C-alpha positions in Angstrom: 0.0 0.0 0.0 2.7 2.5 1.0 4.6 1.7 -2.2 1.9 3.3 -4.4 3.6 6.7 -4.4 7.3 7.8 -4.1 7.9 9.7 -0.9 9.0 12.8 -2.8 5.6 12.9 -4.6 3.9 13.6 -1.3 5.5 17.0 -1.3 4.7 17.6 -5.0 1.0 16.7 -4.6 0.6 18.8 -1.5 2.3 21.7 -3.2 -0.4 21.5 -5.9 -3.2 21.3 -3.2 -1.6 24.2 -1.4 -2.3 26.5 -4.4 -6.0 26.1 -4.0 -6.0 26.2 -0.2 -7.0 29.6 1.2 -4.7 31.4 3.6 -5.2 30.6 7.2 -5.0 27.7 9.6 -5.9 25.1 7.0 -2.9 26.1 4.8 -0.6 26.2 7.9 -1.7 22.7 8.9 -1.2 21.4 5.4 2.4 22.8 5.4 3.2 21.2 8.7 1.4 17.9 8.0 3.2 17.3 4.7 6.7 16.4 6.1 5.1 14.3 8.8 3.2 12.3 6.1 6.5 11.8 4.2 8.3 10.8 7.4 5.5 8.3 8.2 5.7 7.0 4.7 9.5 6.4 4.6 9.5 4.8 8.0 6.7 2.3 7.2 7.8 1.4 3.7 10.9 -0.3 4.9 14.2 -0.9 3.2 14.4 -2.0 -0.5 14.2 -0.8 -4.1 10.9 0.6 -5.3 9.4 2.1 -8.4 11.7 0.5 -11.1 10.8 1.4 -14.7 12.3 1.4 -18.1 12.3 4.4 -20.5 14.2 4.7 -23.7 16.2 1.6 -22.8 17.3 3.0 -19.5 16.6 1.0 -16.3 15.6 3.6 -13.7 14.7 3.3 -10.1 12.9 6.2 -8.3 13.3 4.9 -4.8 16.1 3.1 -3.0 15.6 3.1 0.7 18.6 2.0 2.9 20.0 3.3 6.1 22.1 5.9 4.3 19.3 7.4 2.3 16.8 7.1 5.2 18.7 9.3 7.7 18.8 12.1 5.1 15.1 11.7 4.3 14.3 11.9 8.1 16.3 15.1 8.6 15.0 16.7 5.4 11.4 16.1 6.7 12.3 17.6 10.1 13.9 20.6 8.4 10.8 21.1 6.3 8.5 21.0 9.3 10.6 23.4 11.3 11.1 25.8 8.4 7.4 25.8 7.7 6.6 26.4 11.4 9.1 29.3 11.5 7.4 30.7 8.4 3.8 30.3 9.8 3.1 34.0 9.4 3.8 34.0 5.7 1.0 34.7 3.3 3.1 34.3 0.2 1.9 31.3 -1.8 5.0 31.4 -4.0 7.4 30.9 -1.1 5.2 28.2 0.5 4.9 26.2 -2.7 8.6 26.6 -3.5 9.5 25.4 0.0 7.5 22.1 -0.5 8.8 21.6 -4.0 12.4 22.2 -2.8 12.1 19.8 0.1 10.4 17.2 -2.1 13.2 17.4 -4.7 15.9 17.0 -2.1 14.2 14.0 -0.7 13.8 12.6 -4.2 17.5 13.0 -4.9 18.3 11.2 -1.6 16.1 8.3 -2.7 17.2 8.1 -6.4 18.6 4.7 -7.4 19.8 5.9 -10.8 21.7 8.9 -12.1 19.0 10.1 -14.5 16.4 10.4 -11.8 19.0 12.1 -9.7 19.5 14.7 -12.4 15.8 15.6 -12.6 15.6 16.0 -8.8 18.9 17.8 -8.8 17.6 20.5 -11.2 14.3 20.5 -9.3 16.0 21.8 -6.2 17.6 24.6 -8.2 14.3 25.8 -9.9 12.3 25.6 -6.7 14.8 27.2 -4.3 15.6 30.3 -6.4 12.1 31.6 -5.7 13.1 31.9 -2.0 15.6 34.4 -3.1 13.5 36.3 -5.6 10.7 36.5 -3.1 12.7 39.2 -1.2 11.5 41.5 -4.0 14.6 43.7 -4.3 16.7 44.3 -7.4 19.7 42.9 -5.6 17.8 39.7 -4.8 16.8 39.4 -8.4 20.4 39.6 -9.7 21.6 37.3 -6.9 18.9 34.8 -7.8 20.0 34.8 -11.4 23.6 34.2 -10.5 22.4 31.4 -8.1 20.2 29.8 -10.8 23.1 29.9 -13.4 25.4 28.1 -11.0 22.8 25.5 -9.9 21.6 24.8 -13.5 25.2 24.7 -14.6 25.8 22.0 -12.0 23.0 20.0 -13.5 24.3 20.4 -17.0 27.7 19.1 -16.0 25.9 16.2 -14.2 23.9 15.1 -17.2 27.0 15.4 -19.4 28.9 13.2 -16.9 26.0 10.7 -16.9 26.0 10.5 -20.7 29.7 9.9 -20.8 29.5 7.4 -18.0 26.7 5.5 -19.8 28.8 5.4 -23.0 31.7 4.0 -21.0 29.9 1.5 -18.8 26.4 1.0 -20.3 24.7 1.6 -16.9 23.1 4.5 -15.1 22.7 3.1 -11.6 23.7 5.4 -8.8 26.3 3.4 -6.9 30.0 3.7 -5.9 32.2 5.2 -8.5 35.9 5.9 -9.0 37.6 8.9 -10.5 38.9 6.8 -13.4 37.1 8.3 -16.4 35.9 11.6 -17.8 32.3 10.7 -16.9 32.9 10.2 -13.2 35.0 13.3 -13.1 32.2 15.4 -14.5 29.7 13.9 -12.0 32.2 14.6 -9.2 32.6 18.2 -10.3 28.8 18.7 -10.4 28.5 17.3 -6.9 31.4 19.6 -5.8 29.6 22.7 -7.1 26.5 22.1 -5.0 28.7 21.1 -2.1 30.5 24.4 -2.3 34.0 23.1 -2.9 36.8 25.8 -2.7 36.6 28.2 -5.6 33.1 26.9 -6.3 31.6 28.2 -3.0 30.8 31.8 -3.6 27.2 31.1 -4.7 26.5 30.1 -1.1 27.7 33.3 0.5 26.1 35.3 -2.2 22.6 33.8 -2.2 21.7 32.7 1.3 22.0 36.2 2.9 20.0 37.6 0.0 17.0 35.3 0.6 13.9 36.2 2.6 13.9 35.9 6.4 12.4 32.4 6.2 13.9 31.5 2.9 17.5 31.4 4.3 16.3 28.9 7.0 15.0 26.6 4.2 18.0 27.1 2.0 20.5 26.2 4.7 19.0 22.7 5.0 18.8 21.0 1.6 21.1 21.8 -1.3 24.5 21.3 0.3 23.4 18.3 2.3 21.9 16.7 -0.8 25.3 17.1 -2.4 26.9 15.6 0.7 24.7 12.6 0.4 25.5 12.3 -3.3 29.2 12.4 -2.6 28.8 9.7 0.1 26.8 7.5 -2.2 29.1 7.8 -5.2 32.6 8.6 -4.0 33.1 7.3 -0.4 36.8 6.6 0.2 38.0 8.9 -2.5 41.4 10.2 -1.3 41.2 13.7 -2.8 38.1 14.5 -0.7 40.1 14.4 2.5 42.3 17.3 1.3 39.4 19.2 -0.3 37.4 18.9 3.0 40.3 20.0 5.1 40.7 23.2 3.0 36.9 23.8 3.3 37.2 23.7 7.1 40.0 26.2 7.2 39.6 29.0 4.6 36.1 30.3 5.7 37.5 31.1 9.2 39.2 34.3 8.1 36.2 35.5 6.0 33.7 34.8 8.8 35.8 36.7 11.3 35.9 39.9 9.2 32.3 39.7 7.9 29.7 42.2 9.2 26.5 40.6 7.9 25.5 37.8 10.3 23.8 35.7 7.7 27.0 35.8 5.6 28.9 34.7 8.7 26.6 31.8 9.0 27.1 31.0 5.3 30.8 30.9 5.7 30.3 28.8 8.8 28.2 26.4 6.8 31.0 26.0 4.3 33.3 25.2 7.3 31.0 22.5 8.6 30.6 20.9 5.2 34.3 20.4 5.2 34.1 18.0 8.2 31.6 15.9 6.3 33.7 15.9 3.1 36.7 14.7 5.1 34.6 11.9 6.6 33.5 10.9 3.1 37.1 10.8 1.9 38.1 8.6 4.8 35.2 6.3 3.8 35.3 3.9 6.9 32.0 2.9 8.6 32.9 5.1 11.5 33.6 8.1 9.2 30.4 7.6 7.2 28.5 7.5 10.5 30.2 10.7 11.4 29.3 12.3 8.0 25.6 11.3 8.3 25.3 12.2 12.0 27.1 15.5 11.5 24.8 16.3 8.5 21.8 15.6 10.7 23.0 17.7 13.6 24.3 20.4 11.4 20.9 20.9 9.7 19.4 21.4 13.1 21.8 23.8 14.8 22.5 25.7 11.5 18.7 26.2 11.1 18.5 27.3 14.7 21.2 30.0 14.1 19.5 31.1 10.9 16.2 31.3 12.7 17.6 33.4 15.6 19.3 35.8 13.2 16.3 35.7 11.0 14.0 36.7 13.9 16.3 39.6 14.6 16.2 40.6 11.0 12.4 40.3 11.0 12.1 42.6 14.1 14.9 45.1 13.4 15.3 45.1 9.6 19.0 44.4 9.8 21.4 41.5 10.4 24.6 43.6 10.5 26.7 43.3 13.6 27.6 47.0 13.4 23.9 47.9 13.8 23.0 45.3 16.5 23.8 44.7 20.1 22.0 44.8 23.4 19.0 42.9 22.0 19.0 40.4 24.9 17.0 43.0 26.9 13.9 42.7 24.7 14.5 39.4 22.9 15.8 37.1 25.7 14.3 33.9 24.4 15.7 34.4 21.0 19.1 35.1 22.6 18.9 31.8 24.6 18.0 29.8 21.5 20.9 31.4 19.6 23.3 30.5 22.5 22.1 26.9 22.3 22.7 26.8 18.5 26.1 28.5 19.0 27.1 26.0 21.7 26.0 23.1 19.5 28.0 24.2 16.4 31.0 24.7 18.7 30.7 21.1 19.9 30.1 21.7 23.6 29.5 18.5 25.5 25.9 17.5 26.1 24.9 19.1 22.7 24.5 17.6 19.3 27.7 18.9 17.7 29.9 17.2 20.2 28.6 13.7 19.7 28.6 13.9 15.9 31.9 15.8 15.3 33.6 13.3 17.7 32.8 10.5 15.2 34.6 12.3 12.4 37.6 13.3 14.4 37.9 9.7 15.8 37.8 8.2 12.3 40.6 10.6 11.2 42.6 9.6 14.2 42.1 5.9 13.5 43.6 6.4 10.0 46.6 8.0 11.6 46.1 11.2 9.6 47.8 13.4 12.1 48.1 16.6 10.0 44.5 16.4 8.9 43.4 15.8 12.5 45.3 18.8 13.7 43.8 20.9 11.0 40.3 19.8 11.9 41.0 20.6 15.6 42.2 24.1 14.6 39.1 24.5 12.5 36.9 23.5 15.4 38.5 26.4 17.5 37.7 28.7 14.6 34.1 27.6 14.6 33.8 28.6 18.2 35.2 32.0 17.4 33.1 33.1 14.4 29.9 31.2 15.1 29.9 30.2 18.7 30.9 33.6 20.0 30.6 36.2 17.3 27.0 35.5 16.3 25.4 35.7 19.8 27.9 38.2 21.2 27.6 40.9 18.6 23.9 40.4 18.0 22.6 40.3 21.6 25.3 41.6 23.8 28.4 43.6 23.0 27.6 47.3 22.6 24.1 48.6 23.1 22.7 49.6 19.7 19.7 51.3 21.3 17.3 49.1 19.5 14.4 47.7 21.6 12.5 45.4 19.3 9.7 43.1 20.5 10.5 39.4 21.1 10.2 37.1 18.1 6.6 36.0 17.2 5.3 33.0 19.0 5.5 30.5 16.1 9.2 31.5 15.6 9.9 30.9 19.2 8.2 27.5 19.1 10.2 26.5 16.0 13.5 27.6 17.7 12.4 25.9 20.9 11.8 22.5 19.2 15.1 22.8 17.3 17.0 23.6 20.5 15.4 20.6 22.3 16.5 18.3 19.5 20.0 19.6 19.7 20.0 18.9 23.5 18.4 15.4 23.2 21.0 14.3 20.6 23.8 15.5 22.9 22.3 13.9 26.1 21.2 10.6 24.5 23.6 9.9 21.7 23.1 6.1 21.9 19.5 6.5 20.8 20.5 8.8 17.9 23.3 6.4 16.8 20.6 3.7 16.1 19.5 5.6 12.9 23.1 6.0 11.6 24.0 4.1 8.4 26.1 1.5 10.3 25.8 -0.1 13.6 28.2 1.4 16.1 29.2 1.1 19.8 31.1 4.4 19.8 31.0 6.2 23.1 31.6 9.9 22.8 31.7 10.7 26.5 35.1 9.5 27.6 37.4 11.5 29.8 39.8 12.2 26.9 37.1 13.4 24.5 35.4 15.6 27.1 38.5 17.1 28.7 40.2 17.7 25.4 37.2 19.4 23.9 36.7 21.6 26.9 40.4 22.6 26.8 40.0 23.6 23.2 36.8 25.5 23.8 38.1 27.4 26.8 41.3 28.3 25.0 39.3 29.7 22.1 37.1 31.7 24.5 40.2 33.1 26.2 41.8 34.0 22.9 38.6 35.8 21.8 38.3 37.6 25.1 41.9 38.9 24.9 41.7 40.0 21.3 38.4 41.8 22.0 39.7 43.4 25.2 42.9 44.8 23.6 41.1 45.9 20.4 42.8 43.3 18.2 39.6 41.5 17.1 38.5 42.6 13.5 36.1 45.5 14.0 32.5 45.1 13.0 32.2 47.7 10.2 29.8 48.0 7.3 32.0 47.0 4.4 32.0 44.7 1.4 34.6 41.9 1.8 36.2 40.5 -1.3 36.3 36.7 -1.6 37.4 34.6 -4.5 34.2 35.7 -6.3 36.3 38.7 -7.4 37.6 36.4 -10.1 34.2 36.1 -11.9 32.7 39.4 -10.6 35.5 41.7 -11.6 38.6 40.1 -13.0 36.9 37.9 -15.6 34.6 40.6 -16.9 37.5 43.0 -17.0 39.7 40.5 -18.8 36.8 39.7 -21.2 36.3 43.4 -21.9 40.0 44.0 -22.5 40.1 40.9 -24.7 37.2 42.1 -26.8 38.8 45.5 -27.2 42.1 44.0 -28.1 40.5 41.6 -30.6 38.5 44.3 -32.2 41.5 46.5 -32.7 43.5 43.6 -34.1 40.6 42.6 -36.3 40.3 46.1 -37.6 44.0 46.2 -38.4 43.9 42.9 -40.1 40.9 44.1 -42.2 42.8 47.2 -43.2 45.9 45.2 -44.2 43.7 42.8 -46.2 41.9 45.6 -47.9 45.2 47.2 -48.8 46.5 44.0 -50.3 43.3 43.4 -52.3 43.5 47.0 -53.7 47.2 46.5 -54.5 46.6 43.2 -56.2 43.7 44.6 -58.2 45.8 47.5 -59.3 48.6 45.2 -60.4 46.2 43.0 -62.3 44.5 45.9 -63.9 47.9 47.4 -64.9 49.1 44.2 -66.5 46.0 42.4 -67.7 43.4 45.2 -68.0 42.0 46.2 -71.3 44.1 49.3 -71.4 47.3 47.7 -70.4 50.2 47.7 -72.9 50.5 43.9 -72.6 46.9 43.2 -73.6 46.9 45.8 -76.4 50.0 44.3 -77.9 49.1 40.7 -77.4 47.6 39.0 -80.5 44.3 37.3 -80.2 45.5 34.3 -82.2 48.2 33.6 -79.6 45.4 33.6 -76.9 43.5 31.0 -78.9 46.6 28.8 -79.4 47.3 28.9 -75.6 43.8 27.9 -74.7 43.8 25.1 -77.2 47.1 23.8 -75.7 45.7 23.9 -72.1 42.5 22.1 -73.2 44.5 19.4 -74.9 46.6 18.9 -71.7 43.4 18.6 -69.6 42.0 16.0 -71.9 45.2 13.9 -71.8 45.2 14.0 -68.0 41.6 13.0 -67.7 42.1 10.1 -70.2 45.2 8.8 -68.4 43.7 9.0 -64.9 
């Protein structure tokens, strides 16, 4: 009975129903019930392969449910529920429909058993999510949305090109483990890397998420990048290069996050940092590492959504998310401040919170492989996370200097969404053994050992001390309203400038070539006219009979050649 419809289609059908549902409680209930219906469906359907079909000679499979895909479907459903609850006040049908289609496409991608189905869901997330940016209604949001759409669609184009080459090489389109041994798999790998925000491919994330609506950023933070994480884990687990890519991802955002003034951009850089831990775990590829990847993705969606919610609530009440314009908000938004602190402590991996029990899995897997340098880099990155997300976000938003703003507390539905998310972060941290039961592989890992707890507390208190000293002596980067330049300067400024200069240089060269060619044609024409023209001395003095004889000779030679050949 439960196999009659793919899980993703529940979201698609409900999105269609939503269009004809009037604003009010009925629409809100529909939005909240949809992810629960999908969660109920995926849990009861059990493990296995469902919805196989053949089209144009391709053997496709819409649903493959195993422990790896199921944990991503579960967290995607939870993220959809929490995001819709946070956005309860919305009366924008476009955003609500886009949110359901976006979540459904991400769930469909996580359940795809073949690369062609994956492609359609892959592009579905791009087309649906861009409306969460455009819904902001500003000119900047429109241009940002267009850049975002180009990157996301481009990722899909590369993916389908890779699938085509892969099919030509192997004759299959099933979505299973691959190796970087051919052009097809490299193209697929690159397409995954774009949506996973690999270094030099990451700027779309920092560009688009802060440009989205208050509620849109919460939804965006949950799906696209984690869908890409799942795809990498499914297709390229144990690929060595991912260890080094992931390590770079954990490190480079630290600097940009520290100097950034816009809190949602800080969170976007922090998101990139956290993705790096997951990518490293995928590169390690052991059962412990893949448990760490899946667990950290699960926990990350929760505490990152919580941080985006708290900053979004501030933006909703004050109209700004810039650190230079905030501060002292704990006086009138105390609950939002508390929830923000829980999210900040979770992402910083404080014991008894979700980030601690999931990040420990990844760090332990790296240690088991004796990757000392990688382990040290991840530990350093963990300290950086505490600085830019664990401290900077709540400190400059709710404490620090007094901005003079006295906004009202966040709306009740926002507080409920933040409260539920905070509770989940705490429950995962306090009862990790229960959470570990839904991980891809069975594990008896115990995160709360003396070494783990004591070592992490040492790291956290050292980072707190470093921040305190830097801030006390005025050495911490000041919070100023400025535009920080990332590697996007390459395609924002350098490439357009280089293209413009190239066009100018080419046009000048082209014009010079045309002038030279024109001169040569005129010169050749003049020479021919002087020597062979009707008024030339040579033509006037040349007998017609001689011309006839010459033509006859040439004609005879041509006949002989034709006959012989």
